[in-house]
C-alpha positions, 0 to 999 in steps of 0.5 A: 023560437028559431031553428026548431027550438020552439018545440023544445023550449020547456018552462018559461022565461024568468027575468028578475033583478038579483041586485043593483050595486051602483058604483056609478050612476051609469052602471046597473047590474042584474040577473036574467034566466032562460030555459032551453032543452038540450041538444038544440042545434047551433044558432037556435034562439034562446032569448031576446036579451035586449027586449028583456033588459029594456035596452035599445038594440043599438046599445049592444053595438055602442056598448060593445056587448059581449059574453063572458064565461069564467071557464072559457066555454061558450055554449051561448053566443050573442047576436048584437045586431038584433039582441038575441042569445043563440046557441053557439055550441050543441049542449049535451046535458048528460055530458055537461051535468052528469047525474045532476038533475038541475043543470044550467049554464051561467055567463055574464053579458058585459057592456062598455061606455058605461060599464055594465054587467048582467048575469044570465043563467040558462037552464038545460032541460033534459030530453029523452035522448038516451035509452036505458043500458044494462052493464052486461048483455047477459047475466049468469046467476047461480042459485042453490036448489035449496034456496028458500022461498022469498030469497032475493037475488040482486040484478045489475040495474040498467043505466039511463043518463037522462033525469027526471021522467026520462030516466029509468022508471020500471022493469019487467021480467019474463017468465015469472013461473019461479021468480018475480021482480022486486024493485027497491027505491034508494035515497038518491032516487035510483032503483035496485032490482032484485029477483025474488024466488016465489016457487022452489027450484028443483035442480033435478027437474031443471038445471037452467032457467032463462029469463028476460029482464026489460028496463023502461024509461018514462020519456016520450017516446018511451025507450027500453033495454033488455038483458038475458038472465041465465040461472044455473041451479046449484046443489045444496048451499043454504047460508049466504055471506053477510057483510059486517056493515050495511054501508061503509063510509070513508074519505080520501084526500084529493090527489091521493097517490095511487095504491092508497087503501081507501077502505076494506069490506068483509063478509062472513058465511055460516057455511064451512066454505066461507073462505071462498067469498069473493068481493066485487063492485056492483053497478060501478060507473066508469068514473069509479072503475077509473079511480078505484079498485077492489081486491076480490079476495081481501075486499080492500078498496084502493086508489088507481087514478087521479082524484080531483075534488073539483070534479067529484066530491063524493063516491057511492059504490055498491059492493057484493060478496059471493060465496062458493055456493052462489049466495051473495050479499050486498053493501055500499061504500060511501067515499068523501073526497077531502079538498086540498088547496091545489088551485090558484086563483084565476084572474080574468080581465073582462074589460080594461081601458088601456088609457085614461085621461089625467083629469079623470074624476076619482072613482072612474072605472079602469077595469072589470075583472072576475076572480075564481078559485076552484077549491072549496071552503077557506081554500076558495076565499079570495082577497084581491089587492094592488100595489100600495101608494098608487092612485087606484083601488080595488072594489068588489061589485058582486061575488068574485067580481072586482072593479079597478077604480081611480082613488085620487087625481092623476097627473101625467106630468108626474107619472105618465104610465102605470104598471098596476099589479093585481094580486089574488090570494086564497085562504088555503094553508099555505095560501096560493096566489096569482098576479095580473099586470095591467099597463095603464097609460095616462093621456095628456090634458092641456093643464100646463101653460108654457114656462119661459126659462127666464123671468125676463130677457136682456139683449144687446145689439149694435146700432146700424145693424143689417136687417134680419139680424138675430137679436136673441132666442127665447125658449119656453117649455110646456110640461104637457105632451104632444100637441099640447106641448107644441109652443108657438111664439108671438109678439104682443102688439105695441108701438115704438116711436109712433110705429108698430112694433112689428116694423122693428122686430119679428119673431120666428113662431116655431124657434123663438128667434127674435130678428131685427126688421130694420137698422137701429140708430142709437142716437134715436133709440137707446133701448125698449121693452116688448112682450113675447107670448108663448102659446101651446097647441092645446084646446083651449090654448094656454099662454104665458108672457115674458118681458124682453129688454133690448138695448142698442149699443152705440157705434162710432157712426157720427163725426164731431160737430164744431159749434164754435167758432162758427164756420161761415161761407163768405165773411172773415171772422178773426180772433184778436190777440194783443201784442202784449199778450202773455204766455198762456193767453186764451185766444179762443176755445173750440167747442165741439160735440159728438152725438155718440156716447161713451168713449165714442163721444170723448173728443180730443183737439189737435193743432193740425196746421198753423202759420206759426206753430211756435206761437199757439197750442190747443188743449188736448181735452178742452180745445182752448187755444192759448199762446205758447210764448210772448207775442213779438213785433216780428210775428205776422198779423195774419195767423191761420190755425187749423184744428182737428177735433177727433173722437175716441171711437174705433175707427175714430172720426174727426172734424176740421175747423179753421180759425183766423187770428189777428195779432194787433192792438186795435180794430182799425189795424186789424181791418186794414190788414184783413181787407185783402185777406184772401179767403181760401176755399176748400172744394170737395174733389168729388164735387169738382168732378161732378161739376166738370162732368155735368158741364161736359154733358151739357156741352155735348148735348148742345152741340148735338142739338145744333147739328140736328137743327142745321141738318133739318134746315138743310134738308128742308131747303133742298126739298123746297128747291127741288119743288120750285124747279119742277113747278115754276112754270105753272100759272095761276089762272082764275076762273069765274063761272057765269051768273045763273038766273037762280043765283047759283055760284053768284059770288063763289070763285074757284082757283087753281094753285100749287104749293110745296111740300111745306106749304106752311112756309110758302107764299101764295099770291092771289090776283083779284078778278077784273070784271064788272060783276066782280067789282060789284061783288067786291063793293057789296062785300068790301064794307063787311070785310074791312070791318072784320078783316083783323079778326079773321086774320087772328082766327087764322093765326090762332085756330086751324079750321078742319078741312071743308068737305065741300072741296071734294067733288066726285069725278063727274062734277070736277072741271073737264080736262083741267081738273084731271090732268092739270096738276098731275105732276104736283100730285105725284109729289105728295107723300102718303102722310101729306095726303092723309093730312089733306083729307084726300082719300086714296081713290080721289088723290089722283083726280083733282087733288090740287083743285080749290073747289067751290060749290056747284058744278063748273059748266065750261073752262074759261076762254083765252079772252077771259083769261087775258082779261083777268090777267090785265085786271090783276096787273092793275089791282093792288098787290095781293100777297097771301101766306099760310098763317099770319101772312095771309092778307087780302086787302080788297075784294072778296074773301078768297080764303073760303073753302080753300085747302092747301095740300100738304098743310094743316091750315084750312083757309076758311072764311070767318063763320060769322062772316059766312052767316051774313046773308047776301040779301042783307048786303046793300044793293050796288046803287046804295054803296057810296061812290068812295067804296067803288074801286077804281078802274083797272090800270095797265101794268105800264101805268102802275105806280111803284110804291114808295117807302112811306107807302110800304110802311 
């Protein structure tokens, strides 16, 4: 036991079950009892209720365990963390129970979820914490000297609030030479102390006797109290007063008014001075002194305070009568308090659920309450009730305990809140009652699906509506509350004309407004149905459906269409009217339809234009064209009618049809008349405008293109002219390297050349070398070149070879001064774009960029004699004219196109790869060649024959 309570806990722990009233399977009731000493300090351990009840400690927290007392005085508290009952307030048994030996404190421990109640009783054990106390510190006693031996003199007893062994146990009297003590035990366990004279008194010897009276209790340690008794010896008075009754029994009504006479006592004395008897209370408690008084002379007992039956049900008062001689007598007054119905029943709500779900099952506990009446008997019998016609009832679980439970099913939609009045009435006369009002709210359950305002909806919308047009609004109500009543709207998926319904219709999920997603066409869709679902926000959600019928209203958006007569583009169709036709002759009938409906499709026919309006008329409704008068010879053969077909829409739409009518008796006559019939065409003004505009744009573009082409041609011509002026004196000098013994550069020729910036359009002339070695080389290659000459020309025309990297020589391998300075002027005229196309790096562009290179180094430049020999050989050779592209043609000699790159041009003059792969050793030796293949000796320029036209062809 904690807080020093271990040493003071007396008795043992009793746990037993008093009753188990199971209104519901989850609630069990019982009673538990503990015993503790009084005066325990606050926080002292009383008992482990969780262990004694067999509960888990967490049940105290989850169940919101709490202590309930009917009188709201909490001496014992509950520590929910460890399940201990502890002392909440210091308990004084004497203050709590007074003279009652069996003292206990009762309270209830209540649990929620589920609701449970346990009655706990704690017995308060008395400890010896009070010493005996005498009412007076000194007692004056007058005794006649003639007092007989054995005379008894009552003394005021000591008062000890403790009970049991701790209360008053014995008295001692010192000295005992004349008196001795006589202790008399009464029925209620109290002790009456009397002095008994066992030795005669002699006033003349001693007038006063001083005695010491000591009272002892039975506690450990033992406590005591003393009082001094002063005995005065009186002269002769040998008769003591005597009460008329040994005890007086009476009753008084609680709440009796003050000065009410309760009873009257009387005593008589045999002596002549009996009128001098005095009455007074003996050993009266403070409560008696506060409520009653006694008249010393008359002996009347009156009420002087407020008497409460609930506090004191009975009073026992000792009364004493004393004469003038000091002789006394004692008696007892027993006063019973009569209960009145002066206390109303007290209703205490121990547990209450302020809200309950509407789907709660009948018998669900709503509240637990305690009802008490401090009165007794029939006045304390209580009857509890609630209002009639309510879905609740009161059930009694234990004495003075009641449960408020549901009696039937609840429906929040009918009643969302209840004010339950609980009435407690006692059995008094007149009865007293008290009331307690409980406000109970019914929480919502999603038990109602949304309901549409209509069983179905019909909506009309005109065709050709703009997108997002509002069609109608659907509305659904949900009788539930909160999120369960929040309605959302959805379209049920479906198809319409092969497309999803959502592509035509949409709905606002919150407002229920239905919109058109696209424009409707009455001629394609006249009406359709769809399903709209309204769903609430409950869990699980509930929903309902409604059918929405949407009808498309027709608009006059289609013009009439003429079915007959058929309007053709080129042929002339005419209706023949004989000259003998009577009035009303049916010439023809205009047949037209309108795809609209209703009055938008009502057609009327009018004659807009006619060659002779007096001859024909058209039916307004049927479109029949009839003659109005007799046809005469004066009427023209060719008649043209223009009929307007107009619908009845707002605004109206129309169509025009032209009808050719021939007034003739025979078909040849009609044919002769209509051979020169001019078919007038009606052009659309807008079409004419667009044609003129297109013609003007095309003409403008053509003129701009011609100007651009002419400008480009002029620019190129000027550039070519400038270039030829700067490079006209540059000669083309072939250089032939010598033949080495190891065969290096045996058949390779190098040329120097220059070209314009537009080399693709320039002509190049190559002269054939004149020497024996050259002739021999030409003889060896002549046969192969002639066999593949045409194929090579085609390859150069169709496919452009990439630049051959062999023409690039580092500066140390280029021919001497001529390689670096000969074409300086030409190199300065190259543009960066031409250099990039020629494959010339910027660091090499200034050194030998215009050199046509072969393989191997050049040892020495040609001498003047060699140059002269070459020029003479070139003069006698056939004309060698070469151009870039298809005009490049070498008739005889070796293929000078190999490894030739023209700066500023994308053409690469390279020999046919097949021809390059022919090895030199595969060629026949010079002596093997036939004489016919050996070229003739070189001729001088003077002996050169001028070619004829035949030769040129």
